[in-house]
C-alpha positions as CSV (number, residue, x, y, z in Angstrom):
1,M,0.0,0.0,0.0
2,K,1.3,3.4,-0.9
3,H,1.5,6.1,1.7
4,A,0.4,9.6,0.9
5,T,3.1,12.2,0.9
6,A,2.3,15.5,2.6
7,L,3.4,18.5,0.6
8,V,2.8,21.9,2.0
9,A,2.6,24.6,-0.7
10,F,1.9,28.3,-0.1
11,V,0.5,30.2,-3.1
12,L,0.1,34.0,-3.1
13,A,-2.9,35.1,-5.0
14,A,-3.7,38.6,-6.2
15,A,-0.2,39.8,-5.4
16,A,-0.5,42.6,-7.8
17,A,-3.3,44.0,-5.8
18,S,-0.8,45.0,-3.1
19,A,2.1,47.4,-3.7
20,Q,3.8,46.5,-0.4
21,F,6.7,44.2,-0.1
22,P,6.3,40.7,1.4
23,Y,6.9,40.1,5.1
24,G,9.8,37.6,4.9
25,L,11.8,37.8,8.1
26,S,12.7,34.5,9.6
27,D,15.1,35.4,12.4
28,P,13.2,35.7,15.7
29,S,15.2,38.8,16.8
30,A,14.6,40.5,13.5
31,Q,10.9,39.7,13.7
32,E,10.6,41.1,17.3
33,N,12.5,44.3,16.4
34,F,10.3,44.8,13.3
35,R,7.2,44.3,15.4
36,L,8.4,46.8,18.0
37,G,9.5,49.3,15.2
38,V,6.0,49.2,13.6
39,Q,4.4,49.8,17.0
40,A,6.7,52.7,17.9
41,Y,5.9,54.3,14.5
42,H,2.2,54.0,15.2
43,R,2.7,55.7,18.6
44,G,4.5,58.7,17.1
45,R,7.9,57.6,18.4
46,T,9.6,57.7,15.1
47,P,13.2,58.2,16.4
48,E,12.8,55.0,18.3
49,S,11.4,53.3,15.3
50,I,14.4,54.3,13.2
51,L,16.7,52.5,15.7
52,L,14.5,49.4,15.7
53,F,14.3,49.1,11.9
54,E,18.1,49.7,11.7
55,R,18.5,46.7,14.0
56,V,16.3,44.6,11.7
57,L,18.5,45.5,8.8
58,S,21.6,44.4,10.7
59,F,20.1,40.8,10.4
60,N,18.9,41.2,6.8
61,P,20.3,44.3,5.1
62,R,18.3,43.6,1.9
63,D,14.8,43.2,3.3
64,P,12.7,45.5,1.2
65,L,9.8,45.8,3.7
66,S,12.2,46.9,6.5
67,L,13.9,49.4,4.1
68,F,10.5,50.8,3.2
69,W,9.4,51.3,6.8
70,L,12.8,52.8,7.6
71,G,12.2,55.3,4.8
72,R,8.8,56.2,6.3
73,A,10.4,56.8,9.7
74,Y,13.1,59.1,8.2
75,F,10.4,61.0,6.2
76,K,8.5,61.8,9.4
77,N,11.8,62.9,11.0
78,G,12.3,65.5,8.2
79,L,15.3,63.6,6.7
80,E,13.8,63.3,3.2
81,S,17.0,62.7,1.3
82,T,17.8,59.7,3.6
83,A,14.2,58.5,3.2
84,L,14.5,58.6,-0.6
85,D,17.7,56.7,-0.4
86,R,16.0,53.9,1.7
87,W,13.0,53.7,-0.6
88,E,15.3,53.4,-3.7
89,A,17.1,50.6,-2.0
90,A,13.8,48.9,-1.2
91,A,12.7,49.1,-4.8
92,R,16.1,47.7,-6.0
93,E,15.7,44.7,-3.6
94,G,11.9,44.1,-4.0
95,G,11.0,45.4,-7.4
96,R,8.9,48.3,-8.5
97,S,6.5,49.8,-5.9
98,L,3.7,52.2,-6.8
99,L,3.6,53.2,-3.2
100,I,7.3,54.2,-3.1
101,E,6.8,56.1,-6.4
102,S,3.9,58.0,-4.7
103,F,6.2,59.0,-1.8
104,Q,9.0,60.0,-4.2
105,E,6.7,62.0,-6.4
106,F,5.3,63.9,-3.4
107,V,8.7,64.9,-2.1
108,S,10.0,65.8,-5.5
109,S,7.0,67.9,-6.6
110,R,6.8,69.7,-3.3
111,R,10.5,70.7,-3.6
112,A,10.3,71.7,-7.3
113,V,6.9,73.5,-7.6
114,E,5.8,76.6,-5.8
115,P,2.1,76.6,-4.8
116,G,-0.2,78.9,-6.6
117,M,-2.5,79.0,-9.6
118,G,-1.5,76.5,-12.2
119,R,0.4,78.2,-15.0
120,G,-0.8,75.7,-17.6
121,G,-4.5,76.3,-17.1
122,Y,-7.2,74.3,-15.4
123,V,-9.5,71.5,-16.6
124,S,-12.9,70.3,-15.4
125,A,-12.6,67.8,-12.5
126,G,-16.3,67.5,-12.0
127,E,-19.7,69.3,-12.2
128,I,-22.4,70.0,-9.6
129,P,-25.6,70.3,-11.5
130,G,-28.6,72.3,-10.3
131,L,-31.0,69.9,-12.0
132,Q,-30.8,66.2,-11.2
133,G,-33.6,64.3,-12.9
134,R,-36.8,65.8,-11.7
135,E,-35.1,67.4,-8.7
136,T,-34.3,71.1,-8.7
137,R,-31.4,71.7,-6.3
138,F,-30.7,75.3,-7.5
139,L,-31.3,77.6,-10.5
140,R,-29.2,80.3,-12.0
141,P,-26.3,80.3,-9.4
142,S,-24.9,83.8,-9.2
143,W,-22.2,83.7,-6.4
144,I,-20.0,81.1,-4.7
145,H,-18.5,81.9,-1.3
146,P,-15.9,79.3,-0.1
147,L,-15.9,77.9,3.4
148,R,-13.0,76.7,5.6
149,D,-14.3,73.2,5.6
150,G,-14.0,72.8,1.9
151,G,-17.6,73.4,1.1
152,F,-19.2,76.7,0.0
153,L,-22.3,78.9,0.2
154,L,-24.1,79.1,-3.2
155,V,-26.5,81.9,-4.1
156,S,-29.3,80.4,-6.1
157,H,-30.7,83.5,-7.8
158,G,-33.4,81.5,-9.6
159,T,-34.9,79.9,-6.5
160,G,-34.3,82.8,-4.1
161,E,-32.2,80.7,-1.7
162,I,-28.7,80.4,-0.3
163,L,-27.4,76.9,-0.1
164,R,-24.7,75.4,2.1
165,V,-23.0,72.8,-0.1
166,D,-20.4,70.3,1.2
167,V,-17.1,69.3,-0.4
168,N,-18.9,66.5,-2.4
169,G,-21.6,68.8,-3.8
170,V,-24.3,67.7,-1.4
171,V,-26.7,70.4,-0.3
172,R,-26.6,70.4,3.6
173,A,-28.7,73.5,4.3
174,R,-31.0,76.0,2.6
175,F,-31.4,79.6,3.8
176,R,-34.5,81.3,2.5
177,G,-34.5,84.6,4.5
178,G,-37.1,83.9,7.0
179,V,-40.8,85.0,6.8
180,G,-40.1,87.8,4.2
181,G,-37.7,85.6,2.2
182,F,-34.9,86.7,0.0
183,D,-36.0,88.7,-3.1
184,R,-33.7,87.4,-5.9
185,P,-30.5,87.2,-3.9
186,F,-27.4,87.8,-6.0
187,S,-24.1,87.9,-4.1
188,L,-22.5,87.4,-0.7
189,A,-19.8,89.1,1.4
190,P,-18.6,88.0,4.9
191,A,-19.6,90.2,7.8
192,P,-17.4,90.9,10.9
193,D,-19.4,88.8,13.3
194,G,-19.1,85.6,11.3
195,G,-22.3,86.0,9.4
196,F,-22.7,87.4,5.9
197,W,-24.2,90.2,3.8
198,V,-26.4,89.2,0.9
199,S,-27.6,91.5,-1.9
200,E,-31.2,91.2,-3.1
201,F,-31.4,92.4,-6.7
202,Q,-35.2,92.5,-7.0
203,G,-35.7,93.8,-3.4
204,D,-33.3,96.8,-3.9
205,R,-31.7,96.0,-0.6
206,I,-28.8,94.3,1.2
207,S,-29.6,91.9,4.2
208,R,-27.3,91.1,7.0
209,C,-27.5,87.5,8.2
210,D,-26.0,85.4,10.9
211,K,-24.0,82.3,10.1
212,D,-27.2,80.2,10.0
213,G,-28.8,82.5,7.4
214,N,-31.2,84.3,9.7
215,V,-31.8,87.9,8.6
216,L,-30.7,90.3,11.3
217,S,-31.1,93.7,9.6
218,R,-31.5,95.3,6.1
219,I,-30.1,98.4,4.4
220,G,-30.9,100.2,1.2
221,G,-34.5,101.3,1.7
222,G,-33.8,105.0,2.2
223,K,-34.1,108.0,-0.1
224,G,-31.7,109.9,-2.3
225,R,-28.1,108.6,-2.2
226,E,-29.0,105.8,0.2
227,R,-31.5,104.2,-2.1
228,L,-30.4,101.1,-4.0
229,T,-31.6,100.0,-7.4
230,G,-30.7,96.4,-8.3
231,P,-27.6,95.8,-6.1
232,Q,-25.5,92.9,-7.4
233,Y,-21.9,92.1,-6.4
234,L,-20.5,92.6,-2.9
235,A,-17.1,92.7,-1.3
236,S,-15.8,93.4,2.2
237,D,-12.4,94.3,3.4
238,S,-10.2,93.3,6.4
239,G,-11.7,96.1,8.5
240,G,-15.3,94.8,7.9
241,F,-16.3,97.7,5.5
242,L,-18.8,96.6,2.9
243,F,-18.6,97.6,-0.8
244,A,-21.7,97.1,-3.0
245,V,-22.2,97.5,-6.7
246,D,-25.5,99.4,-7.2
247,F,-26.0,98.3,-10.8
248,G,-29.2,100.3,-11.5
249,N,-27.5,103.5,-10.4
250,G,-24.1,102.8,-12.0
251,R,-22.1,103.2,-8.9
252,V,-20.3,101.6,-5.9
253,V,-21.6,102.2,-2.4
254,K,-19.4,101.9,0.8
255,Y,-20.9,101.0,4.2
256,S,-19.5,100.8,7.7
257,P,-19.1,97.4,9.4
258,S,-22.5,98.0,11.0
259,G,-24.2,99.0,7.7
260,E,-24.2,102.8,7.8
261,F,-23.9,104.5,4.4
262,L,-20.5,106.2,4.1
263,L,-19.9,107.2,0.5
264,E,-20.5,106.4,-3.2
265,F,-18.2,106.5,-6.2
266,G,-18.0,105.6,-9.8
267,R,-19.8,108.4,-11.6
268,S,-18.1,110.3,-14.4
269,S,-15.5,112.8,-13.5
270,P,-12.6,114.7,-15.3
271,V,-10.4,111.6,-14.7
272,F,-12.9,108.8,-14.8
273,P,-15.4,108.2,-17.6
274,G,-18.0,106.7,-15.2
275,F,-19.4,103.2,-15.1
276,R,-21.7,101.9,-17.9
277,S,-22.3,98.4,-16.6
278,P,-20.5,97.8,-13.2
279,T,-20.4,94.2,-12.2
280,G,-17.8,92.4,-10.2
281,I,-15.9,93.9,-7.2
282,A,-13.0,92.8,-5.1
283,V,-11.1,94.6,-2.3
284,R,-7.5,94.0,-1.2
285,D,-4.8,96.1,0.5
286,G,-6.7,99.3,0.4
287,K,-7.6,99.0,-3.3
288,V,-11.0,98.4,-4.8
289,Y,-11.2,96.6,-8.2
290,V,-14.4,97.0,-10.2
291,A,-15.3,95.3,-13.5
292,D,-17.4,97.0,-16.2
293,A,-19.0,94.5,-18.6
294,F,-19.9,97.1,-21.2
295,R,-16.4,98.7,-21.2
296,K,-14.7,95.3,-20.9
297,A,-12.3,96.7,-18.4
298,I,-11.3,96.6,-14.7
299,Y,-11.0,99.9,-12.8
300,V,-9.0,100.5,-9.7
301,F,-9.9,102.9,-6.9
302,D,-8.6,103.5,-3.4
303,D,-10.9,102.6,-0.5
304,S,-12.1,106.2,-0.3
305,G,-13.4,106.0,-3.9
306,N,-10.6,107.9,-5.6
307,Y,-9.9,106.6,-9.1
308,L,-6.4,105.3,-9.6
309,E,-6.0,103.4,-12.9
310,S,-7.5,100.8,-15.2
311,F,-6.4,97.7,-17.1
312,A,-7.5,95.1,-19.6
313,E,-9.6,97.7,-21.5
314,G,-11.1,96.0,-24.6
315,S,-9.5,92.7,-24.0
316,L,-12.2,91.1,-21.9
317,L,-15.4,89.5,-23.1
318,G,-17.8,90.6,-20.4
319,P,-16.3,90.5,-16.9
320,E,-18.6,89.8,-14.0
321,G,-17.7,88.3,-10.5
322,M,-14.2,88.7,-9.1
323,T,-12.4,87.3,-6.1
324,F,-8.8,87.1,-4.8
325,A,-7.0,83.8,-4.7
326,G,-4.6,83.0,-1.8
327,N,-1.6,84.0,-3.8
328,G,-2.9,87.5,-4.5
329,E,-4.1,86.9,-8.0
330,L,-7.5,88.3,-9.1
331,L,-9.8,85.7,-10.4
332,V,-12.2,87.0,-13.0
333,A,-15.3,85.3,-14.4
334,D,-15.4,86.6,-18.0
335,R,-18.3,85.1,-19.8
336,R,-17.0,81.7,-21.1
337,R,-13.6,82.1,-19.4
338,V,-12.0,82.2,-16.0
339,L,-9.0,84.6,-15.9
340,A,-6.2,85.2,-13.4
341,A,-4.9,88.8,-13.2
342,D,-1.7,89.8,-11.6
343,T,-2.6,93.1,-9.8
344,T,1.1,94.2,-9.8
345,T,1.9,93.8,-13.5
346,Y,-1.7,93.5,-14.7
347,E,-0.7,90.5,-16.7
348,I,-3.9,88.5,-17.5
349,R,-3.9,84.8,-18.4
350,E,-6.7,82.4,-19.2
351,L,-7.1,79.6,-16.6
352,Y,-10.1,77.9,-18.1
353,R,-12.5,78.1,-21.1
354,S,-15.9,76.4,-20.8
355,P,-16.8,73.9,-23.5
356,R,-20.4,75.2,-23.4
357,P,-20.8,77.6,-26.4
358,A,-23.4,79.7,-24.5
359,A,-21.7,79.6,-21.1
360,R,-22.1,82.6,-18.8
361,L,-19.7,82.3,-15.9
362,V,-20.6,84.9,-13.3
363,S,-18.5,83.8,-10.3
364,A,-15.2,82.1,-9.9
365,T,-13.4,81.4,-6.6
366,L,-10.7,79.3,-5.1
367,D,-12.0,76.8,-2.5
368,A,-10.2,75.5,0.6
369,N,-8.8,72.5,-1.3
370,G,-7.2,74.4,-4.2
371,N,-10.0,73.9,-6.7
372,V,-11.5,76.7,-8.7
373,L,-15.3,76.8,-8.5
374,A,-17.1,78.5,-11.3
375,A,-20.8,79.2,-11.4
376,D,-22.5,79.0,-14.9
377,Y,-25.6,81.2,-14.5
378,D,-27.5,80.1,-17.6
379,A,-26.5,76.4,-17.4
380,S,-27.5,76.2,-13.7
381,S,-24.3,74.4,-12.7
382,V,-21.1,74.7,-10.8
383,D,-17.9,73.6,-12.5
384,V,-15.1,72.2,-10.3
385,L,-11.8,73.0,-12.0
386,S,-8.4,71.6,-11.1
387,D,-4.8,71.9,-12.3
388,P,-4.4,69.0,-14.8
389,A,-1.2,67.9,-13.0
390,V,-3.3,66.6,-10.1
391,V,-6.3,65.1,-11.9
392,Y,-6.5,61.3,-11.6
393,G,-4.1,61.4,-8.6
394,G,-2.9,64.6,-7.0
395,Y,-3.5,63.6,-3.3
396,F,-0.8,62.4,-1.0
397,L,-2.5,60.1,1.6
398,E,-0.4,58.9,4.5
399,I,-1.5,56.4,7.1
400,E,0.1,57.9,10.2
401,R,-1.2,55.8,13.0
402,I,-2.9,52.4,13.5
403,R,-4.5,51.5,16.8
404,A,-5.3,47.9,17.3
405,D,-5.5,47.6,21.1
406,S,-9.2,46.6,20.7
407,F,-8.6,44.2,17.8
408,P,-10.6,43.1,15.8
409,V,-11.8,46.8,16.0
410,V,-9.0,48.8,14.4
411,E,-8.6,52.6,14.1
412,A,-6.4,54.4,11.6
413,D,-5.4,58.0,11.4
414,V,-4.8,59.2,7.9
415,Y,-3.4,62.5,6.6
416,V,-4.6,63.7,3.2
417,R,-2.7,66.5,1.5
418,D,-2.3,67.9,-2.0
419,R,0.9,67.9,-3.9
420,F,2.1,71.1,-2.2
421,G,1.5,69.6,1.2
422,N,-1.6,71.6,1.9
423,P,-4.3,69.8,3.9
424,V,-7.4,68.4,2.0
425,V,-10.4,69.3,4.2
426,G,-14.1,68.4,4.4
427,L,-13.9,64.8,3.3
428,D,-16.7,62.5,4.5
429,Q,-17.1,58.8,5.0
430,G,-18.0,58.2,1.4
431,N,-14.7,59.7,0.3
432,F,-12.8,56.8,1.9
433,Y,-12.2,53.2,0.9
434,A,-10.2,50.8,3.0
435,S,-9.1,47.2,2.3
436,E,-7.1,44.6,4.2
437,Q,-5.1,41.6,3.1
438,I,-6.8,38.3,4.2
439,S,-5.0,34.9,4.2
440,V,-7.0,31.7,3.7
441,E,-5.5,28.2,3.8
442,R,-7.1,25.1,2.4
443,S,-6.1,21.5,1.7
444,V,-5.9,20.2,-1.9
445,K,-5.3,16.5,-2.6
446,E,-4.1,15.2,-5.9
447,G,-3.6,11.4,-5.8
448,E,-1.4,10.6,-2.9
449,T,-0.1,14.1,-2.6
450,E,-1.7,16.6,-0.2
451,A,-1.0,20.3,-0.5
452,R,-1.8,23.2,1.8
453,I,-2.6,26.3,-0.3
454,R,-2.6,29.8,1.2
455,T,-4.5,32.4,-0.8
456,E,-4.0,36.1,0.0
457,T,-6.5,38.6,-1.3
458,L,-7.1,42.3,-0.7
459,T,-10.6,42.6,0.6
460,P,-12.8,45.6,1.5
461,V,-12.8,46.0,5.3
462,R,-16.0,45.4,7.3
463,E,-18.0,48.2,8.9
464,L,-15.8,51.1,7.7
465,E,-16.7,54.3,9.6
466,L,-15.3,57.8,9.6
467,V,-15.2,58.6,13.3
468,G,-13.4,61.9,13.4
469,R,-12.1,64.9,11.5
470,L,-9.4,66.9,13.2
471,S,-10.8,70.1,11.7
472,D,-14.0,69.5,13.7
473,T,-12.2,68.6,17.0
474,P,-11.5,71.4,19.5
475,G,-8.2,71.7,21.4
476,V,-4.6,72.4,20.6
477,S,-1.2,71.3,21.8
478,V,1.7,73.8,21.9
479,A,5.4,73.4,22.7
480,L,6.8,76.6,24.1
481,V,10.5,76.6,23.2
482,V,12.4,79.3,25.2
483,E,15.8,80.5,24.1
484,R,18.3,80.4,27.0
485,S,21.1,82.5,25.6
486,P,23.0,85.0,27.9
487,G,21.4,87.8,25.8
488,I,17.8,86.8,26.6
489,D,18.4,87.2,30.4
490,A,18.0,91.0,30.0
491,Y,14.4,90.4,28.9
492,R,13.1,88.2,31.7
493,S,9.9,90.2,32.1
494,E,9.2,90.0,28.4
495,V,9.8,86.3,28.3
496,R,7.4,85.9,31.2
497,Q,4.8,88.0,29.4
498,A,5.2,86.1,26.2
499,V,4.8,82.7,27.9
500,E,1.7,83.8,29.9
501,S,0.1,85.5,26.9
502,V,0.5,82.6,24.5
503,A,-0.6,80.0,27.1
504,S,-3.7,82.0,28.2
505,G,-4.7,82.5,24.6
506,L,-4.8,78.8,23.6
507,G,-8.3,78.3,24.9
508,D,-9.8,75.1,26.3
509,P,-9.1,72.2,25.9
510,S,-5.4,72.8,25.3
511,E,-2.0,71.4,26.4
512,A,1.2,73.4,26.7
513,F,4.8,72.0,27.1
514,L,7.8,74.1,28.1
515,V,11.1,73.2,26.4
516,T,14.2,75.2,27.4
517,A,16.8,75.6,24.7
518,G,20.0,75.4,26.7
519,R,23.2,73.5,26.1
520,V,21.2,70.3,26.9
521,P,17.5,71.0,26.0
522,A,15.0,69.9,28.6
523,L,11.3,69.4,28.9
524,Q,10.7,71.7,31.9
525,G,7.0,71.4,32.5
526,T,3.5,70.9,31.2
527,A,0.1,72.6,31.7
528,S,-3.4,71.8,30.8
529,G,-5.9,74.4,29.9
530,S,-5.4,78.2,29.5
531,S,-4.7,78.8,33.2
532,G,-1.2,77.2,33.3
533,G,0.7,80.1,31.8
534,P,2.0,81.7,35.1
535,V,3.6,78.3,36.2
536,L,5.3,77.8,32.9
537,A,6.5,81.4,32.8
538,R,8.2,81.0,36.2
539,Q,9.9,77.8,35.0
540,A,11.0,79.5,31.8
541,I,12.9,82.3,33.4
542,S,14.4,80.1,36.1
543,A,16.3,77.9,33.7
544,E,20.0,78.6,33.4
545,V,21.4,80.6,30.5
546,D,24.3,79.2,28.5
547,P,26.5,80.6,25.7
548,L,26.4,77.1,24.1
549,W,22.6,76.9,23.9
550,R,21.1,74.9,21.1
551,F,17.9,75.5,19.2
552,D,18.1,72.5,16.9
553,A,18.0,69.9,19.7
554,A,15.3,71.9,21.5
555,L,13.1,71.9,18.4
556,R,13.5,68.2,17.9
557,L,12.6,67.5,21.5
558,A,9.5,69.8,21.1
559,V,8.4,68.1,17.9
560,S,8.9,64.6,19.3
561,T,6.8,65.6,22.3
562,L,4.0,66.9,20.1
563,T,3.9,64.0,17.6
564,E,2.8,61.5,20.2
565,R,-0.5,63.5,20.4
566,L,-1.3,64.0,16.7
567,G,-3.6,66.9,17.0
568,R,-3.6,70.6,16.1
569,S,-0.2,71.6,17.3
570,A,2.5,74.2,17.0
571,V,6.0,75.2,18.3
572,V,6.1,78.7,19.7
573,Y,9.6,79.9,20.0
574,I,10.4,82.7,22.5
575,T,13.6,84.3,21.2
576,T,15.8,87.4,20.7
577,G,15.5,86.7,17.0
578,T,18.2,84.0,16.3
579,L,18.5,80.2,16.1
580,N,22.2,80.1,16.9
581,E,22.9,78.1,13.8
582,A,26.6,77.8,14.5
583,R,25.7,75.3,17.2
584,F,23.6,73.0,14.9
585,E,24.6,69.4,15.1
586,G,23.3,67.0,12.5
587,P,20.0,68.4,10.9
588,T,20.2,71.4,8.7
589,L,17.8,74.3,8.8
590,S,15.9,72.9,5.8
591,E,15.6,69.5,7.5
592,L,14.2,71.2,10.6
593,G,11.6,72.9,8.5
594,T,10.7,69.6,6.8
595,Y,10.5,67.9,10.2
596,L,7.8,70.4,11.2
597,R,6.0,70.3,7.9
598,N,5.9,66.5,7.5
599,N,4.3,66.2,11.0
600,G,1.8,69.1,10.3
601,I,3.2,71.2,13.1
602,R,3.2,75.0,12.8
603,F,6.0,77.3,13.9
604,Y,5.5,80.7,15.5
605,A,8.3,83.0,16.8
606,V,7.7,85.6,19.5
607,V,10.6,88.1,19.6
608,V,11.7,89.9,22.7
609,G,13.9,93.0,22.6
610,D,14.6,95.2,19.6
611,A,17.2,93.1,17.7
612,P,16.4,92.2,14.0
613,V,14.8,88.8,13.3
614,S,17.1,86.4,11.4
615,E,16.1,85.1,8.0
616,A,16.4,81.6,9.5
617,V,13.6,82.3,12.0
618,R,11.4,83.7,9.2
619,Y,12.2,80.7,7.0
620,L,10.9,78.2,9.6
621,A,7.7,80.2,10.0
622,G,7.2,80.4,6.3
623,T,7.9,76.8,5.7
624,A,5.8,75.3,8.5
625,G,3.0,77.9,8.3
626,G,2.8,80.3,11.3
627,G,4.2,83.8,11.9
628,V,6.7,86.0,13.5
629,Y,5.5,88.5,16.2
630,R,7.0,91.0,18.6
631,V,6.1,90.3,22.3
632,W,4.1,93.6,22.5
633,E,2.1,92.8,19.4
634,P,-0.8,95.3,19.2
635,A,-3.3,92.5,18.3
636,G,-2.1,90.5,21.3
637,L,-0.4,87.1,21.3
638,G,-3.7,85.4,21.8
639,R,-3.9,85.5,18.0
640,I,-1.6,82.5,17.9
641,G,-4.1,80.4,19.7
642,R,-7.0,81.6,17.5
643,D,-4.9,81.0,14.4
644,L,-4.1,77.5,15.5
645,Q,-7.7,76.7,16.4
646,D,-8.9,77.9,13.0
647,A,-6.1,76.1,11.1
648,A,-7.2,73.7,8.4
649,S,-6.3,70.0,9.0
650,G,-6.4,67.1,6.6
651,R,-6.3,64.5,9.3
652,Y,-9.1,61.9,9.6
653,R,-9.7,58.9,11.8
654,I,-11.4,55.8,10.3
655,R,-12.6,52.6,12.2
656,F,-13.3,49.2,10.9
657,T,-13.6,45.6,12.0
658,S,-10.8,43.3,10.8
659,A,-11.4,39.9,9.4
660,A,-7.7,39.0,9.4
661,D,-6.1,36.3,11.5
662,P,-3.9,38.1,14.0
663,G,-1.6,35.0,14.6
664,F,-1.6,35.7,18.4
665,G,-0.2,39.1,17.7
666,R,2.7,37.8,15.6
667,S,1.2,38.2,12.1
668,Y,2.0,41.4,10.1
669,L,-1.5,42.6,9.0
670,R,-1.7,44.8,5.9
671,I,-4.2,47.5,5.1
672,A,-4.7,50.0,2.3
673,V,-6.7,53.3,2.5
674,E,-7.8,55.4,-0.4
675,A,-9.4,58.8,-0.6
676,Y,-11.4,60.2,-3.6
677,L,-12.9,63.6,-4.4
678,F,-14.2,64.2,-7.9
679,R,-11.3,63.2,-10.2
680,K,-8.6,63.4,-7.5
681,S,-7.4,60.5,-5.4
682,G,-4.6,59.3,-3.1
683,R,-3.7,55.9,-1.6
684,D,-1.4,54.5,1.0
685,E,-0.6,51.1,2.4
686,S,0.6,50.2,5.8
687,G,0.6,47.3,8.3
688,Y,0.3,46.6,12.0
689,F,0.3,43.9,14.7
690,A,-2.6,43.0,16.9
691,P,-1.9,42.7,20.7
692,L,0.2,39.7,21.8
693,R,-1.8,36.8,23.1
């Protein structure tokens, strides 16, 4: 009688579905160090994870998965050149990886391209139609006002409503103006109290509304100069003053922040021919820009209504709504086109031309995620326009943390950014897709031979849920880094004032850490809530000064402290205006800036004394997003806390129930997360270990 021979075979199926490298460590010490390295990374302790992955590579220097993880850890530590080197080594050892190429492309493009409006024009990435089947969502959209959460307010002139629309084009709220209703609303402008002004073309008035669309007051119903006839486009300046285009009277009217009539301008004079058909209006840096559709030009006034100059005369098709983009360029809706105008050189370039022959674009604005939104009045649609370089891609999604303490329930923190590193905000559960690699073994018998076949497939996770958006979560974490040079000792009272003012302005909930930048930087103390400033201030000025003080080591200590919390966070540096770069050891100034930026941590400097601020300090603030202020800032240092509370964040937390076999906590479990928005997307893969059992 023949005996069956047991043959165990492991077959990997659907390998192409995963861009990660296989887990192939066999040495028990290497396996343990790899497990601990992954866990340290997911707890925000990336310097520790670097040491652990380096140990793994001492056992197997060519393991591609360990090289890949080591590159991720170096990336989070701001050492991008070293990260690229490790990723290239991983690709040499393990073959081409789309995931590594995504990381490499993000680093390279962010270094090579300056953010701003695309020089090569924009293309359609999607459309939000006003009519869907038999449903009328909006008609004749006349104005788009972007919101910080990625959505926007849309004036539906045809239905007499203002809609709050989310980042996916879903209508979340409708404002109809209360009992009296809006009478053909046309345009919006933000009001100082967080609400907005809305012009009502048919009602010959302007209404002031709170943030929920409730009408608080109305202006324009007076006589003589105060009477409006068909008001259309609105704009407000940084001081809260309102400027309204009174179309029927061919003029612009300026109002106080509370709505009192102040002045009018735009009628003919010896130096100005007078408006024939005033339309769009935009205000910036004390200048008022007004478009005239009949004259096909844009006219420039000061904020007191004095005519300064004009540009683009005769070269426009019929300009209407205008807004400023973040880089200072003026966006102009010009019939079928969206134009960008440089208000310094008055160079005008075409960003987009609608394929609709009868298009009438009346409003164009830049949203919080870098898209241009254009309202087509006659087509009753909103076009979502993007730089062609980021369509069908364009997002850099990073799985920063995985929490598996309650396995099989798993939570993952993901960070979604555009190619410039700017956060992508407002995403919802429907924008995310997650999958995990599942291994299944089965026995197959052929004659007297028995084989064990393991099949690995990438399967959608169960019960995927978006459980949090950092943009919606209150609270901040701040590391106060205090320079301890001999020179700063003369400004003890100012240092005390700076620490107390910043800490008290953080609001609740908040957490502040004090790091002193001496020869050996130290974490001196912590405080919860806005009342801990005095304690931290006393600790700050009691630390010894040292001529060999080091900023670089103090910054790294501060960032490593903040990264364990993964929230809205910032380093606030109390300084005489220098970084003492001569004492830097290891990381360069550029790498310190990248360290802040790759972890989403802002940098603010508060300068004591009268010494000039070094370019190095300004560089860090510019790179990481923040600012440089003097200790006796007229607006108060509480602005740092407010700025941080309002900062956009592209961080999200998802939760799912895993179907993977944890292997008693020894199996490396893989997941992939993708994010989609219109025709843009991003993807990342990672792995984790369940708790040991």
